[in-house]
N, C-alpha and C positions, 0 to 999 in steps of 0.2 A: 778376681772372683766376680761371678755374675750376680747382680742384685735382682732376685726374683721375689715376687709378692706371693701371699698365701694362695691365691688362685692358681698360680703357676705350679706351686708345689703339690697342690691337690690333684691337678691334672696329670702331672708327671707320675705321682704315686699310683693312680688308678691305671695308667697305661704301662707302667714299668715292667709288668710280667709278660708283655708281648701279646696278650690276648686281645681280640677285637672288642671294641666298645662302641655302641651306637652313639652318634653325636647328640641325640635327644636325651639319652641317659646321662651323658656327660654334662649337658646343660642343666639338667635337674640336680645333679650332684653339686655343681658349682653355684647354682642359683642365678645363672645368667642365660641369655637367649643363645640357642645353638649357633646362630650366625656370628655371635661375638667370640666364639671359641677360636675361630680362624685367626682373628687379630691377636688373641692371647698367645696362640702358638707361634706366631711370627716374632714374638719377643723372647723366645727360647734361645739358648746358646746355639750357634751354628752347627756344632757337631751333633746336637740332639735334634735340631729342626729337620735335618735331612733324613732322619730315621722314620718319619711318618709315612704311612701308606693309607690311602682312603679308597673305599669301594662301597657303593650303595649305602652311604651314610655310616659305614663302619670305619672306625679309626683303630689302627694298631701300629706298633713299632716293629721294625724288622729284626730287632734284637732286644733282649731284656736289659733293664738298667738296674743298678743298685741304688734305687730311690724308694723310700719307705713312707708309709702312712704312720703317723705317731701312735695311733691306737694299736696298730699291728705290732709295732716295735715293743710297746709296753707289754702287750700280751705275750709275745715270744719270750721276753726277758723274765716276766713273772713266772712263766712255766718252769723255768730253770733256777728260780730263786734270786734273780737280779732285779734291782730297782733301776729302771731305765729311763733315760731322757734322750730325745732326738733333737739334734742341733743341725739346722740347715746350713749355717755358716758359723765358724768359730776360729779362734787362733789355733789351738791344738787341743784335741780331746784328752791327751795325757795331762796337759796343764790344768784342765778343768778338774780332773780327779785329784791332782796334786794339791790344788788350792783347797779342795774339800778336805784333804787329809790334815789340814791345820786344825780341824775340829777333832773331837775325841775319835780315836782310831776306829772304833767299832762302827761308827756312822758311815764310813766309806767302804766297809766290807760289802762286796757284791754290788757296789754302786757302779753303773755303767752309762757311758755316753756314746751314742752312735752319731757319726758326723757325715753329712753329705759333702761339705767342702771345708778345707782347713787352710788358713793363711800361713800357718807356721808349722805344718806337719814335718816330722823329722823321723829319721831312721837311726840305725846303729852308726857309731863313729861320727856323730854330728852331721850326717848327710841330710839334705832336704828331701822331703817326700812330696813329689808333685803328682797331681792327678786331675783329670777333667771330670766334671760332674757326671755321676752315674757309672763311671768306669771301675771304681774301686769300692769295696766294702771296707769301711774303717770304723773301728770302735775301740774304746779303752774302758777298763774297769779296775776297781780296787779289790785287793785281796789281802786280808790281815793275817799275818803269821805270828805265832807266839814263839819266834825264833830270832836270833840275831842275824844280821844281813849276811855274814860270812858263811852261814849254813845254808844259804839259798843259791849257791853257785850254779846249780843245775836247773833252776826254775825255768829259765828261758828254753832249755832243751825239753823239759816236760811240757811246757805250753806248746812248743812246736810239734811234739808228738801227738798231743790232743788234736791240734788243728789238722795234722796229716791224717789221723784216723777219720775225722769228719769228712775230709775231702775224698778219701778212698771209699768211704761208705756211700758217697754220692756218685761214684764212678770216675773220679778224677785220679789219675795215676801219679799222684804227687810223691816226692821224696823230700828229704831234709838235707840241706848243706850245712855242715857244722858251723856255728852252733845252733842257729835257729832260723835260717832262711828256708822257705818253702820253694821248691823248684820242680820243674819238669825238664829233665835232661839238663842242658846248660842254661836254660831260660828261667828267670826268676818269676815265681808266681805270687809270692807274698813275703812279708817280713814281720818280725815281732820286736818291739822295743819295751824293755822293762826298766823302770826307774823305781828306786826304793827310798823311803824315808823312815826315820824312827819317830814314833808318836805314842805316848802313854806306855812306854816300856815294850811296845810291840813294833814289828816291822810291817809297814804298809807297802805292798808291791803294787805299782801301777803298771798294768799290762796293756800295751797298745798293740793292736793287730791290724794290718792292712793286707788285703788280698785282692788281686786283680780279678774283677768279676767278668769284664769283657776286655778284649785286647786293647791296651792303650797304644794308640797309633803314634804318639810322640815319644815313646820310650823304646830304646833298643834292647834286644835280648830279653824280651818279656814274654811271659806266658799268661794265660787267663783260664778261668774255670770254664767259660763257654767254649773257647777255642779247643780246649782239651776234650770236652765232651763231644763236640762236633767232629773232631779228628777221629774219634773212636766210634762214630756212628751212633752216639747216645743222645737222648733227648735233653734239651736245655733244662736247667733248674732255675727256680726263682731266687732272688736275693734273700727273700724271707726264709726259704728252705735252707739256704746256705748258713744264714745266721743261726737258725734253729739248730742245725747239726753241729755247728761250732760250739755253741753254748752248752749243748747236751754233753759233748765230750769233755769240755773244760770243767763242767760241774761235776763230772765223774772222776777225772784224773787228778785235779788239784787237791781235793781232800785226801786222796790216797798218797800223793806226793808229800803232803804235809805230815801225814802219820808215819809213813814208811821210808821216806826219802827216795832217791833216784835209783837205788840198787835194783829193786824189782822191775824197773823199766829199762835197764841197760840192754837186754837182749832185743826188746822191741825197737829201741832207738837204733841200735846197730843195723838191724834189718832194714830200717827206713832210711839209713844214712847212705846217700848217693855214692859217697867216696870210700865206703868201708872196703878195706883190702886193696885200695888203689893208690897209685903214686900221686902226690900232691906237692904243691909249693906254698909256703906261707910267706905273705908279704906284709911289710910294715912301712908306711910312707912310700909305697910303690917299689920298695927294695926287697929282694928275696932274702929272708933271714933263715929259712930252714927248708929242707927238702927231705922227703921220705915217703913211706907207705903208711896209710892209716890202718892201725891194728886194733883200735877200740876206743872206748870212752871210759873215764874213771867215774866213780860214784859221785864225784863233785862236779862232773861236766867237763873236765879237762880232756883234751885230745891226746891220745896215745899214738906216738909216731915212731916207726922203726926207721932209723937213719943209719948211715954208714958208721957212726960213732956209737950206735946202740939206741935203746929206747929213750925217747924224750917225751915229756909231758908239757902240753902247752895250754895255757888259759887263754880265753878269747881276747880280752882287752881291746887293743886297737889293731888286731891282726886280721888280715883277709886271707881266705883260702882259695886256691885255684887248682883245678886238675892239672897235672903235669903231662902235657901232650907229647913231650919229647921222649918220655921213657915208657918202656913196656912195663906192665904190672910186675912189681917185685915179688908178688905172691901169686902162685897159681891157685885160683879158687877151686875148691873142691865142690863138685856139683851137689846140690841138695836133692836127695832122692828119698822118696817115700812110697810105701804101699798103703793105699786107702781101701778100707773094707766096709761094705754096706750089707749087714746081715739081716736080710728080710725074712719074712715068715716062711716062704717057700723056696727061696734060692739065695745064694751068695753072689754079690756083684763086687768087683774090685777094679782098682785103677793103679797103674804104675805111673809115678809122677817124677819128673826131673826139672828142677829150677822153675817150678810153678806151672809147668805144662804137662798135660796128660799125654803119655807116649804110648800107652796100650790099655785097653779095657777088656775085661773078661767076665764071664758069669757061668754058674753051674748049679745044679741042684745039690743039696747037702749029701745025698747018697753017693755022689760021685764027684769028689773034689780033686781028682787026680790032675786035672789041667792046671790048677793053682800050684800044686807041687812041682809040676814040670816047668811052669813059668818061673818059679823061684830060681831054678838053676840058670835061667836065661837072663833075668832082669835084676837079681838081688845084689849084684856086685856093688859095694859102696853104699848100701842102703842105710839111711839114717834112722828111720823109725817105721813102725807099722802102727797105723792109727785106724780105728774103726768105730762104728756105732752099730748096735744090734738090737733087734726086737725078737730074735728067734729063740731065745732061751739058752740055758747053760749047756744042754746036751749038744745042740748044733754048734755052739761056740767052741766046744771041745773038739768037734770034728774039724773045724777050721784050724785050730791050734795044732792039731796033729800033722797038718801039711806044712807048717812053717817052723823052722828051727830057731826063730827069734820070738821074744815075748810080744804080745799084742797089747796096746793101750786102748781099751774100750772106753769111749767117751759116753757120758750120759747127758741128759738135758741140763741146762744151766739156768740160774736165775738171771744171768746177763752174759752177753757175749757179742763182740764186734759192734758194740754200740746199741744192740737190740735188747730191750728189756722184756723178760718173760713174765707174763701175768698169770701163768698157770698156778692155781692155788697150792698144789703139792707137786713141786717140780720132780720129786722122786718117782711119781707115777706117770709122768709125762713121757710119751714115747720119744726116744732119742731121734728116730727117723723124722718125726714131725719137726723137731727143733732144728736139725741140720738141713731139712728142706727149706725152712725159713731163712737160715743163714745163706744157703745156696741161692735162694731167690734174689737176694740183693745183688748178685752178679748180673742179673738180667733185668732188673727193674729197680728204679729209685723211687717209684711212686708207692702209694698204698697198693697192696695186692692181695688177692685170694690165692693161696697156695694149695693145690689139689694133688694128692697122690692116689693113683688108681691101681691098687695092687690087690692082695688078698682081702684087705679092708680098704675102704675109700675114706681118706681123711681130708677135710676141707677147713683150712685155717686162715686166719685174718691177720695181716701185718699192716700197720698204719704207715703213712709216709714219714712220720717222725720216729719210726723204729720202735713201736710198741707191738709186741706179739700178744694178741688179745685172746688167743685160744681158738677153738673151733669144734667141729663135729666129727664123729666117726660113724660110719655105716658099713654094712657088709659089702664086700666086693661082688662082682658079677657072678663068680663061681659060687660063693657062699649063698647068694640069693637063690640061685637055681637049685642048689643042694637043699636049702631049707624048704623050698616049694615042693621038691620031689619027695622029701621025707615026711612033711607035715600036711600035705594037701592031696586028697584023692584025685586021681586021673591027670595029675600034672607032671608025672615023671616021664617026660618026653623030650626029644631034642628041641633046642631053641629054633625059632624061625628067624625071620628078618625084621628089621625095624621099619615101621610105617607110621605116618601121622595118625591114621585111623585104622588100626589092625582089625582084620575080619576073620582071623583064625586064632585058635588058642596058642599055637606055637609062636605066631607073630606077636600076639598080645603079651606073652611072657617076655620076649626079647625087648619089645618096645617099652613095657612097663618098667623093667629094670633100668634101662637107660634113662627113661624119663625121671625116675626117682633120683638118680645121681645128678642129672642136669638141673632138676628142680632145686635140689639142695645147694648146688653151686650158685644158681641165680639168686636164691634167697640170701646166701651169705654175701654175695656181691652187693646186693641192694642194702643190706644192713651196714656193710663197711662204708659204702658211699654215703649213707646217712650219717655215719659216725664221723667221717673225716670232712664232710662237706660236699655238696653236690657239684661245686665248681672244680673239684680236684679229680684227677684221673685215678681210677682203680683198675689195675691190670689183673690179668688172670694168668697164672703160671701153672702148667699141668705137667705131671711126670707119671711114670709107671706104664705098665703094659697096656692099659686101657685108655691112655691119654688121647691118642689120635681119634679113637672111636667117640670119645666124649666131645672133643672139640668139633667134630663133624656134625654131631647131633644138636649142638647148641643153636638157638635161633639165629638165622642169618643176620638179622638186624643187630643182635648182640655182638657178633663177630665183627661187623662193620664199625660199630661204635666204640669198641674197646680193643685194647691190645691183648691178644691171646697167644701165649707162647708155650710150645711143647718142648720140654727139656728132658732129654734122657739122663738118667743117673744124677738127679738133682742132689741127692744126699752126698754123693761124691764131691760135687762142687761146694757144698756146705763144709765138708771136711777140709777141702783144699783151701777155702777162704779162711777157715779157722787156723790151720797150721801155717799158712803164709803170713797171716797178720798178727799172730801171737808168737 
């Protein structure tokens, strides 16, 4: 382990997100002269020292690191109800919580330790956990259950599912290898170690989590958060954002697991299980003890395996699972097929989906939905579900139902979904299209974002980087604006002109004024959200609907250059797809 002093840790923490920092600002922060910082940096570990780039007095690291400022860690933990300590160096973060568990049990509940370096880190089956500074996010926390230990057999699986949900929410296509390894394909992304003790008639579970933040060069068959995002062309995330997302999901799922057990989570776990319906081999002490096809998980977390001798159930213990590369899958997987419906005010849009991919998209006005009926005959074979959201009213929904011989599950806005918390005061009156636009936006942005739908009405909604849907505004769309002007204002019932910066005809003034109204509302919401989340954070703009391209073109050039502006057709459909694939 590298013996670093407080100034080293301060310097690493401020540079860890990869953003440039001027050397004079760094000197002020550390209370030393700028010329002394170079000497300080030369004392860093070699694998970190080579990450520095300097230009015109600006310092930055070529990749982010999982190094934290203590105040930031405490703030993130407190936000989710955890009492947090940061340890630059320790034996094992699990051991620190276990030692605390010798006190009255309730004192250790939600007590958390984040560790930069561990001398005695360990994983499942007594294996050592090695990492170099900054490459891995490691933390442990206590959770007190009013249950005996034997009733917590699926706790590790529940914790893995929570972590996987957080990673997927950040854009990392992680899966679970039974029972609780986080993987990307065959490569290990992270692991979970749970140790339990009895204290005061209760069970204290110490949950240790380690996730590769950047690719560890000294470990084979490894994956990392940053490498996965880079491979998919997505922006890097900070270690603070990762920790925040993980604690958010854990704080949601663990109370639900304690109250209802693992049964409600079975379906979600099986969808996340990399080896579900695939042939595997189970090894103990490097000897194959069982072969078969994974057919499910029990409510207690045991693996259900179809073997030549029939179904067997396996508890984890000291068993390792490996995909069986010698055999073809014993079960032919049935494709997952859905029809997704977006019932807007003026027209219906739909998408046929197979195994998470959109294979065909259509749209039509409600007065003529014959195309949907015709496509049913072409695409409906083996369909699992029809899922939709609608703001069009019951009459138009009945026209849709008349074209489809299967029942439609119309979804409404929710208090919470896919890790996003809805702050709308009365969720029942919240337009479901706005909610699923927000869920869909997470496929295209992991930052705070303003989500705009330019249809019959224009909706402008705010979503924070830590997944709080804050609400937003509604205004008339372009057609409704023109209609109102024509009906309520003398001499303005005329064709629209073109958009100009300084219009000099009434027709052009109408066209320009309507577009300025929408753009101005977007810029206001963007400024409010940036002030809410912090000026140093990115706030993206996601546009959808028929007027999206026109709005994007009309925004100030400087705004488009300084911010990520994305036009996404059928954003509601992507929200429905995210929902059905992840639940």
